[in-house]
N, C-alpha and C positions, 0 to 999 in steps of 0.2 A: 155758292159765288164761282169757287176757283172753275169747276168744272164750265162754268158758264162761259166764263173769261176764254179757258179754251176752247171752245166752241167757236166764240166769236172769232177770235185767232184763226181756227183753220178756217172759216168761210170767208174772211177777209182775205184770207193768203191763197186759198185755190181762186179767190173773185180777181184778185190781184194777178196771179199766173194768167187765166184766161184773159183779162184784160191784156196786158201785156203780150201776149201770143199773136191778142186780134188787133194792137198796134204796129207789133212789131215787124209782122207777118207783111 
């Protein structure tokens, strides 16, 4: 379960960064 949580966090963080760049640009 810990690994799943880490994967979810990484996925959310990566998506957040991508969306931030898209909206910020």
